[in-house]
N, C-alpha and C positions, 0 to 999 in steps of 0.2 A: 651292632648290638642294640636290642630294644629292651624295654622293661627295666631301665636303670634309673635309680634315683627318683626324680619326680615322675618318671614314666611308670614306675612300679605301682601296682594297684594295691594300695593298702587302705582299708576302710575302717572308720570308727565303729565301735560297738554300739549299735542302737537296739540291741535285744533280738535282732533277727539276722544272725550271721549266715544263714543259709540263703538269703535273698541277694543275689549278685547281679541281677539284671537291672534294666532301666527303671522298673517299678520300684525296686529297692532303693535306687538312688533318689527317686522322687520322694520317698517316704522319710528320708533323713532330714532332720530339721537343722537350722543354722546352729543351734546349741550343740547338736551331735558333732558337727564339724569343728566347732570351737573347742571341744573337749580334747582333741588330739594335741598332745604336747609337741610344740614346734621347735625347730632348731634355732637357737638364739643367734643374733648378729655377732655377739662376742666370740662364740665358738667359730662362726663362719670366718671372722677376721683372723683368728689364730690359725685356722686351717689354710687360709690363703697364704699366710706367711710361711707355713710349713711346706706348701706346694713349691714355693720359690726356693726354699732351702734344699728340699729333696732333689729338685731339678739340678741345682748346682752340684750337690754331692754325687748325683748319678754321673754327671760329666767328669768330675775330678777322679772318681773311683772306677767307673766302668769304662769310660772312653780313654782316660789317661792312666790306666792301671799301672803302667811301668814307670810313672813319673811322680809318684807321691812324695818323693824326697824334695821336690821343688814346688809342687802345686797343692799339697794337702797339709792337714794339721799335724800329721806325724808320718814317718816313713813306714810303708807297709811292704813287706816281702814275705813270700813270693808274690808276683802280680796276680796270681789266681785268688789270693785272699782279698786283694783290693777289688777284683772283679766280683767276687762273691758278695762283698759288702755293697758294691755299686748296684748289683741286681736287687738287693734288699731295698735300697733307697728308691730304685725305679718302681718296684712293686708298691712301696709306701706312697710314692707319688700318685700312682693309679688309684690306690685305696682312698687317699684323701680327696682327689679330684672327684671321684664318684660319690664320696660322702658329702661333698659340697652340693651336689645336685639334689640331695634329699631335702624334703620340707619337714618331715616328721623326725623328731629326735631319735626314735627307735630305728630309723633307716640308716642313721649315721653312727649309732652307738658303738658298734663293733669297730668301725674305723677309728673313732676317737679314743677308745680304751686301748686299742692296739698301739696307737702312736704314744699314748701316755706310758704304757709299760716299757716300750722300747726306749723312749727318751730318758726315763728314770734310770734304767739299767745302764744306759750309755753315760749318763752323768756320773754315776758311781764308778764306772770303769775309768772315766777320765780323771777323777780325783785320785783313785788308787794308783794310776800309772802316769801321773802328771809329768814325771821326769822324762817320759818318752816323747813329749810333744815339742813342737818347734817354737816354744815361747821365746827363745833366745837365738833362733837360727839367723844365719847371715842373710839368707834370701828374704826380701821383704814380703813376697807373696806367701811363702810358707809361714813366716812369723805372723802375718795378718790372719792367715787361715786358722792358726792355733788359737789365737785370742778370740777370734770370731766364733769358733767352735765352742769354746768354753762359755762365752756369753749366751749363746743360743741354748746350750744344754743346761744352763742354770734357769733361764726364763721359761722355756717351753714346759718342762715337767711340772713346775710349780703352778703355772697358769692353767694348765690342763687339769691338774688335780682339783683346783678351786672350782673351775667351770663345770667339771663333771658332777661334783657334789651339788652345786647350785642348780644344774640342769635337772637332776633327779628330784629336786624339791620344787621345781616350777609347777604351776597349776596345769592340769590336764592329765590325760591318760594315754597309754599306748594303745594302738589299734589291736583288735583281736588277731590271733594267729589263724590265718585262713588256709594256707597251703603248706601242709606238713612236709618236711624234708624226707625223701624216701629212706627207708631203713638202711639199705645197702650203702647209700651215699653218706649217711650219718656215720655208719661203721667205718667207711674209708677215711673220713675226716678224723674220726676218733683215733684210729690206729696211727695215722701219720702224725697227728697232733701230739699223741703220747710219746712217740719216738722223738720228735723235736723237743718236747718239754724235758724228757729224761736226759737226753744228750746235752741240751742247752743248759739246764740247771747244773749238771755235773761239771761241765766245762767252766761255767761261771764261778762256781764255788771252789773248784780245784782245777785251775788251768793246766796243771802238769799232766792231767789225764788225757790231754790232746794227743799225746804220743801213742795212745792205744785207741782212743775214741774217734780220731779224725784222720782222714787219709793223706793229708799233707801237713808239713810243719807249721805250727802256730806258736807265736810268742804269748806270754801271759796276757798282754794287752789285746792282741788280735783274737786270742781265744775268747776273751770276754766280749769283744765287739761282735764276733760271729755268733756267740751264744745269745746275745741280746736280740738278734733277729730270729734265731730259732725259738726262743722263749716267746717272743711277740707273736709269731705265727702259730705257735702251739696254743697260746691264750686265745687267739682269734678262732682256732678250731673249736676250743671248748665253748666259747661264747656262741658260736654258730649252733652248737648242740643245745645250749640253753635257750636261745631264741626260737629254734625249731620252726622256722618259717622261711620259705623260699624268697619272699620279697625282702627279707632282711639279710639275705645271703649274697646279694648282687655284687656289692663292692669287693667283698672278701673273695668271691669266686674268681672275678676278673683279675684281681691283684695276685692271687695264688697262681693262676695260669701264667701270668707275666713273669713271676718269680721263677717258676720252673723252666720256662723257655730260655730266659736270660742266663740262668745257671748252667744249662746244657750248652749254650753258646760259649760261655766262659770256659768250659772244659775243652771245647774245640780249640780255643786260643792258647790256653796255658795248662792243659791237663797233663803235660808230660812230667810234672813234679809230684803227681799223686801216686800212692801205693794202692792201685785199684784191684790187686789180687789179694789184699789183706781183708780180714773180716770187716774192718771199718770202711774200706773202700767199696766192698760189695754192698753193704747196707746203705751206704750213701747213694750209690748208683740206683739201687732198687727203689728207694724212697723218692729220689729226685725224678726218675723216669715216670713213676706212678703219679707224681704231683700234677703233671700236665693234663693227662686225660681226666683225672678226678675234677680238677678245676674247670676244664673245658665243658664237661658234662653238666657241672653245676651251673655254668653260664647259660648253657642251652636250655636247661629246665626252667630257669628264671625267665628267660626271654619267651619261651614257648607258653608259659603260664600267663604272662602279661598279654601276649597276643590273643589268647583265648578269652581273657577278661574283656579286652577291648572289643572283640568280636561279639561278645554277649551284651555289650552296651554298658559295662560297669564304669563308674567314674572314680578316679583316684582321689578319695576324700582327703588323704594326707597332704595332697598338693593344694588344697583349698585353704586360703589364709583364714586365720581365726577372726571372728567378728569382734 
């Protein structure tokens, strides 16, 4: 994949947004480059920590889906739910890794806000259902996992909220939008995002609705854990529409594709527990199957546009350090 993060061609606004060639690059002054708001070391450090945590959660939930009683913060049944959550963490891992490659704040903004939304919702779900966690379990691994989980989800949401506010107040500007997202792709993201948001918010507020809204059994805690990922990806889809630029879509498109692929593989492993002929099962399958091509086409468009820019001799100004 090309055109990701620092490779993406995002240029500062110097009053001539139509000039994308080498001449346009030469015309830009150091001050133009310095005006691009950069990603701060503090957020980079927090994202690096989140990468390590999501990698661990991916292993515990997606690889060891049937063993959460011994190796995770709380017991998750059926294993399909654990695998669903693990796929979300794997997608979050990709989202944050690609966000770390960005130099301009705007290229990582969707990734950071998505992580902030998810971690805040997960903290609230943890507090509401703290009796379900392995805080007093006999197994040392499970007990450690529960206390570690609580500590992480207290620190991460608060730190991200502060850093996002501070970042928006940092000196500098966002580069201009250069490559509008095609209308049909924006429409697909909108439809999928709205479905995820509606289902996610409903499940989070009223977990008992899982009996009709979800194709396999969920407890109140797992309903809220699942909905945290649905809401986070729905918010990411909305932010993609707000940003309206292909260069800002990169991390989200790749993570979206990974999420869809891993969820489909999870169905092959544990899908026998689902009610796939029910309305909830049909909607779930239709949305999930459509996620993969929509995300993959988004990845292709981003990479193709970046290749064209490089062929035209454009320079990624956002990757240039501020003077």
